[in-house]
C-alpha positions in Angstrom: -102.6 118.1 -178.9 -101.6 119.5 -182.3 -99.7 117.4 -184.9 -97.7 118.0 -188.0 -96.5 115.1 -190.3 -94.0 115.1 -193.1 -93.0 112.0 -195.0 -89.4 110.9 -195.2 -87.8 108.0 -197.1 -88.3 105.3 -194.4 -91.6 106.6 -192.8 -93.2 109.6 -191.3 -91.6 112.5 -189.3 -94.1 113.7 -186.7 -94.1 116.8 -184.6 -96.4 116.8 -181.6 -97.3 119.9 -179.6 -98.6 118.8 -176.2 -97.0 119.9 -172.9 -94.0 121.0 -175.1 -92.8 120.0 -178.5 -91.4 116.7 -179.5 -90.4 114.9 -182.7 -91.1 111.2 -183.4 -90.4 109.0 -186.3 -92.9 106.3 -187.3 -92.7 103.6 -190.0 -96.3 103.9 -190.9 -99.4 105.9 -190.2 -101.2 103.1 -188.3 -98.5 102.9 -185.6 -98.2 106.6 -185.5 -101.8 107.2 -184.6 -101.8 104.2 -182.2 -99.1 106.0 -180.3 -100.4 109.6 -180.3 -104.1 108.8 -179.9 -106.8 111.4 -180.4 -105.6 114.9 -181.2 -107.1 118.3 -182.1 -105.9 118.7 -185.6 -103.3 116.8 -187.7 -101.8 118.6 -190.7 -99.9 116.4 -193.2 -97.7 117.3 -196.2 -99.3 114.9 -198.6 -102.3 115.0 -201.0 -105.6 114.3 -199.3 -108.4 113.4 -201.7 -107.5 112.1 -205.2 -108.8 112.4 -208.7 -110.7 109.6 -210.4 -112.7 109.4 -213.6 -115.6 111.5 -212.4 -113.9 113.5 -209.7 -111.2 116.0 -210.6 -108.7 117.3 -208.1 -107.4 120.7 -209.2 -106.7 122.2 -205.8 -102.9 121.9 -206.5 -103.3 124.4 -209.3 -105.2 126.7 -206.9 -102.5 126.4 -204.2 -99.8 127.6 -206.7 -101.7 130.9 -207.1 -101.2 131.6 -203.4 -97.4 131.0 -203.5 -94.7 133.4 -204.5 -93.0 132.7 -207.9 -90.0 131.0 -206.5 -92.1 128.5 -204.6 -94.8 127.5 -207.1 -92.7 124.6 -208.3 -92.7 123.1 -204.8 -96.3 122.0 -205.4 -96.6 118.7 -207.4 -99.8 117.8 -209.1 -101.1 114.7 -207.3 -101.5 111.5 -209.2 -105.1 110.1 -209.5 -106.1 107.1 -207.3 -105.7 104.6 -210.1 -102.1 105.9 -210.9 -100.8 105.4 -207.4 -101.7 101.8 -207.7 -99.5 101.4 -210.7 -96.3 99.3 -210.6 -94.0 101.7 -212.3 -93.7 105.3 -213.4 -94.5 104.7 -217.1 -97.7 102.9 -216.4 -98.6 105.5 -213.8 -98.2 108.2 -216.4 -100.3 106.4 -218.9 -103.0 105.7 -216.4 -103.1 109.3 -215.2 -103.3 110.5 -218.8 -106.3 108.3 -219.5 -108.1 109.3 -216.3 -107.2 113.0 -216.1 -105.8 113.9 -219.5 -102.6 114.9 -217.7 -99.3 113.2 -217.2 -97.5 113.2 -213.8 -94.0 114.3 -212.9 -91.4 111.9 -211.5 -91.5 113.9 -208.3 -95.2 113.0 -207.9 -94.5 109.3 -208.7 -91.6 109.3 -206.1 -94.1 110.0 -203.3 -96.8 107.8 -204.7 -96.2 105.1 -202.1 -96.8 107.6 -199.3 -99.9 108.9 -201.1 -101.2 105.4 -201.4 -100.6 104.7 -197.7 -102.3 107.9 -196.6 -105.3 107.3 -199.0 -105.8 103.7 -197.8 -105.5 104.8 -194.2 -108.1 107.5 -194.6 -110.5 105.1 -196.4 -110.1 102.4 -193.7 -110.2 104.8 -190.7 -113.1 107.0 -191.6 -113.1 108.7 -188.2 -109.7 110.2 -189.0 -111.1 112.1 -192.0 -112.1 114.8 -189.5 -108.6 115.3 -188.0 -106.1 114.6 -190.8 -105.9 117.5 -193.2 -103.6 118.4 -196.1 -101.2 121.3 -195.7 -98.1 122.6 -197.4 -95.0 123.5 -195.4 -93.6 126.1 -197.7 -96.9 128.0 -197.7 -97.0 127.7 -193.9 -93.6 129.2 -193.6 -94.6 132.1 -195.8 -97.6 132.7 -193.5 -95.6 132.5 -190.3 -93.1 134.9 -192.0 -95.9 137.6 -192.1 -96.6 136.6 -195.7 -93.1 137.5 -196.8 -91.6 135.2 -199.4 -88.7 133.0 -198.4 -85.5 133.6 -200.2 -83.5 130.4 -200.0 -84.2 126.8 -201.0 -84.9 124.6 -198.0 -82.1 122.2 -199.2 -79.4 124.8 -198.5 -77.8 125.8 -195.2 -79.1 129.3 -195.8 -82.6 127.9 -196.3 -82.3 125.8 -193.2 -81.3 128.9 -191.1 -84.0 131.0 -192.7 -86.7 128.5 -191.8 -85.3 127.9 -188.3 -85.3 131.6 -187.6 -89.0 131.8 -188.5 -89.8 128.8 -186.2 -87.8 130.5 -183.4 -89.9 133.7 -183.7 -93.1 131.7 -183.4 -92.3 129.1 -180.7 -90.2 129.5 -177.6 -87.5 126.9 -177.1 -87.9 125.4 -180.6 -84.2 125.8 -181.5 -83.2 123.2 -178.9 -85.9 120.8 -180.0 -84.6 121.0 -183.6 -81.0 120.5 -182.6 -81.7 117.6 -180.3 -83.9 115.9 -182.9 -81.3 116.3 -185.6 -78.7 114.7 -183.2 -81.1 112.0 -182.1 -82.1 110.9 -185.6 -78.7 111.5 -187.3 -78.5 107.7 -188.2 -81.9 107.7 -189.6 -82.7 108.8 -193.2 -84.8 111.8 -192.0 -83.5 115.1 -193.3 -83.2 118.4 -191.5 -85.9 119.9 -193.6 -88.3 117.0 -192.8 -88.0 118.0 -189.2 -88.5 121.7 -189.8 -91.5 120.9 -192.1 -93.2 118.7 -189.5 -92.8 121.5 -186.9 -94.2 124.3 -189.1 -97.2 122.0 -189.8 -97.8 121.4 -186.1 -97.5 125.2 -185.4 -100.0 125.9 -188.2 -102.3 123.4 -186.6 -102.0 125.0 -183.2 -102.6 128.5 -184.6 -105.2 127.5 -187.3 -108.3 128.6 -185.5 -106.7 131.8 -184.1 -105.5 132.7 -187.6 -109.0 132.4 -189.1 -109.5 128.7 -189.9 -108.1 129.3 -193.3 -108.6 126.6 -196.1 -108.3 126.4 -199.8 -111.2 124.5 -201.3 -112.6 123.5 -204.6 -115.7 122.1 -206.3 -116.3 119.2 -206.2 -115.7 119.4 -202.5 -115.0 115.7 -202.1 -113.5 112.8 -204.1 -115.2 109.6 -205.0 -114.5 108.1 -201.5 -116.0 111.1 -199.7 -112.6 112.5 -198.7 -112.6 116.4 -198.8 -110.4 118.3 -201.2 -109.0 120.9 -198.6 -105.7 122.5 -197.9 -105.3 124.0 -194.4 -103.0 126.9 -193.7 
């Protein structure tokens, strides 16, 4: 079983490759993993491993060097652990500035609840540290596209079709899975690109060893809670 997870406004969009491909929505990570059980490798579009006073995460800057110019801005610098515990954006910025000497963007703050949930889940469920790894959908799409940069934004119809065509080339029958999932979840707040992102993460998980077990790493290798700073692709 190979799994890709992308966050959406009301929970987590999950693609599971096991005797076919299916899309599931889950309100939280606990119920998600209770339902899917043990798997080979889960890739998630969310920071894994956070900065703190004595442990700096700079893997986001490293990832940007791998991306084409028009996709570098898709990588947000992750808030530090103390910042995601803040009550509002202004206090989070101040806390992050004190801890890391850097501010954080509103985009980073907008996903802070998801970051906090994942971080807490990894800390409380230590066995899952070995199976839940950070990845980046836009980077995965580039790799599945023979390292050719994507042209269109994923928020446009052209971008949706561009990414769907890449998935179709790499997974038989995936177009029907996408269309059925969009129809099934049309009343939910999940977006088309959330579904596509979860699928590309699951496919990257499936092909990860075959493609050379590729990771982006840094030193220090782990954060203060022992969670590795790694991005799989």
